[in-house]
N, C-alpha and C positions, 0 to 999 in steps of 0.2 A: 513475668510469665507470658503476657501477651506478646512482648518483644521476641521471646524465644519461639513462640508459635509462628509469628510472621517470618522470622528468619528461616525456620524449618520449611515453611511453605515455599518461599522464594528459592531455597536451595534445591528442593525437589523440582521446581519449575525449570531452573537453569540446567539441572542434570538431564531432564527430558529434552530440552532444546539442544543440548550438546549431542545427545544420542540421535536426534533426528538430523541435525545439520552437520555433525561431525566437525572436521577441521574448518569448514567454511564459517562456522559459528564465531571463530576467533578473528575473522577479518573485519568485524564491526567493532568500533571503539566503544560503543555503548555497552556491548556485551562484556567486554573486558572490564569496564567500569563496574558492571553489576557483580562480576566475580570478586573484584577487589573489595567492594562494600560488604559482600557476604562473608568473605574470609576475615576481614577486620572485625565484623560483628561476632563471628564464632570465637575468635581469640578473646574478645572482650567478655563474652559470656563465660568462657573457661576461666579467665582470670577472676571474674566476679565470684564464681563458686570457690576458687582457691582462696581468695582473700577472706571470704566469710568463714571458711573452715579454719584458716590460719589464725584469724583474730579470736575465734572462739577458743582455740587451743591455748593461745597465749594468755587470754583473760582467765581461763580456768587455772592455768599454772600460776599466774600472779595472785589469784585469790587464795591459793593454798600457801604461797610464800610471799607475804606482803612486804617483807624486808628487802627483797631483791629488786634491783633497778629495772624498770620497764623499758626495754630497748625495742622501740618500734621503727628504728631507722630503716631496716630492711623493707618493711611494709610501706613506709612513707615514700621510699624511692620508687617502688613498683606502682604505688598509687599515682605518682606523678606520670609514670609511663602509661598507665591506664587512662589518665585524663588526656594525655597527648594522643593516644590511640583513638579515643572517642571524638576528640576534636577533628582529627584527620578524617575519620569516617563520616562525620557530619559534613565536612567540607565536600567530600566526594558525592554525598547524597544530594547536596544543594546543586552541584554541577549537573546532575542528571535532570534537573528541571529544564535545562536548555533543550533537551530532547523533546519535550512536550509543548513548549511555547514558541517554537520557531515557525510561526505562522506568517509573520510579516517581516518587512525589511528591518525594522528596529531591533526586534528580538533575535533575528537570524544573523545579525552583524558579527557577533563573536563566534558563533558556531560556523558560519561561512568562512571566516578568516582562518580558524583552526583546520577546517576541512580542506581548504585550498593548500595549506602548507603541511598537510599531514605526512606526505611522503618525504619531505625535506626537513622536518622539524628536528630529527635527531642530528643530522649533519649541521644544521644551523646552530643547535645548542652547543655542539662540540666547538664549532668555530667561535661562537660568542664567548664561551667561558675560557677558551685558550687566550683570547685577546684580553678579556676582563681580568683574569688572574695575572696576566703579564703586566698590565697596568697597575694592579694592586701590589705586585712585588716591586715594580719600579717606584711607586710612591713610598713604599716602606723603606727602601734603600735610600731614596733621595731626601725624604722629609721626616723619617722616623725619629731622628735624634732631636729635632727642633719643634715638630708639630705634634700636639697631643692626639689629634684624630688619625695620625699615621704611625703611632708609636708601636703598634702590633699589626701583624698581617690580618688578623680578624677585623680590627678596627679599620684597616685600609679597605677591606671589602665593603663594610657598612658605609664608610665615607663615600665610596664611589656610587653606591646605591643612592645616597643622599644627593650626590651631584646630578644623577639622573632626574631626581625630583626637583632640582633647582635650588637645593639647600647647600651652599658651599661658601667657604671663606677664601677668596682669591688672594687677599693681602698677605695672609700667613704663608701661603705657598710661594708667593713672589719674594717675600723676605727670606724664606729658607733657602731658595736657590733662584737667583735672578735670571739665569740663562735657561736651565732645564725646567724650572717651574712653569713658566708660560708655555714652553713647548709641550710639556706633559698635559697641561690643561687644554690647549688647542687641539692636539691630536686626539685626545680622549673624547672631546665633544664632537669632533668630526666623525668618529666612529659611531657615536650615538645618533648624530644627525642622519647618517645613512639609514639606520634602522627606522627612525621616526618617519623619514621620507617614504620608505617602502610601505610602512603601515598606512600612511596618508593616501598613497596611491590605491591600495586595496579598499580603503574606506570610500574614496571617491568613486571607484567602480561600483561598489555596492549601492551607493546613493543614487547612481544613474540608472539602476535596474528598475524594471517595473515591479509592482507589488503583485507577484504571482500567487502568493499564499495568504492573502488577507482573509482572516477568519470570517469577517462580516460578509464578504463576497461568497464564501462557501455556503453560508446559511441562506443568502438570498437566492443563489442558483438552485439550491435544493428545494426551496419553497416554490420558486417559479416553475421548476420542472414538474413537481408534484401537482401543482395547480393546473398546469397545462394538460397533463395526462387526464386529470379528472374532467376537465372541460371537453377534451376530445371524446371521452367515453359518453359524456352527456350529449354531445352532438350526434354520435352514432345512434344513441337511443332515439333521438328526435328524428333522424333519417328513417329508421325502421318504422316509427309511428306514422310518418308521412306515407311510406309505402303501403301501410295498412289502412290508410285513410280513404280508400275508394268507396267503402261501404257495401261492397258486393258480398253475397253469401259465400262465394267460393273464390279463392285467390290461387291462381296457378303459379308454379315455381318459376316459369320463364318470365312472367310479368313481374313477379317479385324481384327476380334477378336483374331484369332490365332496368327497373326503377333505381335500385341501389347501385348498380354499376354507373349510372349517370351521376351519382353523388360521390363517386370515388372509392367505393368499397371493393374489396377483393372477392374473387369467386369463392375462396376458402371460407371467408367469414360469412358470406351469404348462404352457402350450402349448410354450414354449421348451425346458423340461426334458424334456418327453415326446417332442418331435420329434427331440431330439438322439440318442435311442436307438431310435426307431421307424424302423428302416432300410427296411422294406418299405412303410411309409406306410399301413398298414391300420388305424391307430388302435387297435392291440392290441399289447401287449408280451408276447411269448412268454417261455419260461423262459430262453433264451439271452440275450435282450435285457435281461431283468430282472437276470440275474447280472452283465452288463456294467455296468449302472447301479449296482448295489450295490458292485461293486469300485471304480468311479470315485468314488462317494461316500465310501467308506472311505479312499481315498488323499487326497481333499480334507480329510477330517476329521482325519487324522493330521497333514497339513501345517499346518492351522489351529491344532491343539493345540500343535505345536512353535513356531509363530509367537507364540502367546499366551504360552507359557512364556518364550521368549527376550525378549519385550517386557517381561514382568514382572521378569525378572532385571536387564535394563538399567535399568529405572526404579528398582528397589530399591537398586541400587548408587549411584544419583545421590544427592547430599546433599539435593536438593530433593524426593526421592521420599517424600512423606508423603501419607496419605489426605486427600481434600478435606474430610472431616468435621472433621478436626483443624486445618484452616487457620483462621487468624485473619481471613481476608478475608471479605467480605460476599457471596461467591458462593453458588451453590446446592450442595446436598449431592450425594453420589455417587448416591444412589437417584433423586433428582429429575433429575439429569443423564442417567442411563441411560434414564429414562422419556421425557425429551424427545428424546433421540437415536432411541429406538425409534419414537416418533410421527413424527419427521421422515422416517425411512426408509420407514415405512408410507405416509406422505403422498406421497413421491416415487413409490412403486410404484403407488398409486392414480391419480396424475396420468398415469403412463404408460399405464395401462389406459384411462383416460378419453380420452386423445388418440387411441389406436387405434380406439376406438368412434366418436369424432367423424369420423375419416377414413372409416370404413365408411359412416356416415350421409351424408357428403358425396358419396361415390361413388354411393350409391343416389339421391340427389337429382339428380345429373348424368344418371343413366339415365332417371329419370322425365321430366326436362326434354327429353331427346332423343326419347323416345317421344311426348311431347306435341307436339313440332314435327312428327313424322311423321304423327300423327293430323290435325293441322291441314292439312298438305299434302293428305292423302287427302280430307278434307272439301271442300277447295277444288276438287279435281279432280272430285269427284262433283257439285258445284254447277255446274261448267262443262258436264258431260254433261247434266244436267237442263235447263239453259238452252238448249243446242243442240237437245235434243229438242222443247222447247216452241216454239222458233223454226222448226223443221222442220214442225211441225204447222200453225203459222199461216202458213207460206210465206215467212217472213222470210229464211230461208237455204235453199239447195238441198240435195238429198239427198246429193250428193257432199261438200259442206262439212260436213254433220253426220257423215258417215261418217269423214271425216278427223279430226274432233275425238275421236271414240270410239277410233279407232286410236292417236292420240297418247296418250290416257289409258292404254290398255292397255300401250303401250310404256314409259311412264314409271312404271308402277305398281311399287312396291318389292317385293323378294322377301319 
């Protein structure tokens, strides 16, 4: 029952993924393998239900007629197919493990080999089996009447697989045909040697690659990055405490900003920290507001210290918890990693400050553009007044028309 529930869950999951990704879903080999496993499992469930119903029906019939011969040949045949189906399904399920353990060079060797030849594997298989079956037919016709292992075509196939594994009897082949026997053996081994040589080249290339996906390195980098961020937060709190350490009853925003700027903090962080405790908005922190900020910083510092201590304990209890300097990997040292993280954090802070300044410049440009349009409208209206005055003097328009133009200008003049 639990097996059926799991299969139903995974079937719904795959249907949703197909609905989201559509045809691109089938471009991944692992997705196709998931569908194969689910389909085989569904067939196995259906047969299991059918077998149970059929056996119950046959047993009921036999109990009513005990003198009739119990023929279970039909069920035994399909039971064998059911066992083969489950074996095949289990094989594919084990293959899926490679999807989750390909973290390092050793585990990724087979998956990398298959991935590299994924586009050519069909053509390679066709070429291989054409030559393989050709040699099997040749061996059957040459040695079938004299050598037991070549007496049938199927036996020839299995014999050639045994030759691949190094299990062969060269003397019987040589006695059966002194000319074509050695020729068959040499050319067939040449064909196998080419395949083995190609695989050896792929294996050598993989062994020369760096370990880019070592699981222990992933854990170490995650630990060091988290630890460095916590230390940076602790340093920021210490910097703010130093800025508040003057002991004066009032602390102005400019002095607070100047002190923290010298310590490398951005304007955005400084203004945000100051505004959080400047309740009256006068850009001055009195003694009460300073005490509130100090108590809040102390609470944060205690919380960060406890978090750093717990993180260090959890990592030291792990078997992989060794310093990065002692690692045999080709990664950076702990000091270099801390420096890089510090620079990245400072870069993010600088980018935030730059973005806020760009927004302020954009707002000023919008204001200038609006004032430019207003001045342009005013110049146009003044031009109309001057033209009407000139036309009035020359008699091109009447006095009433000129007066109407001036009144319209005064009415439309902005505040």
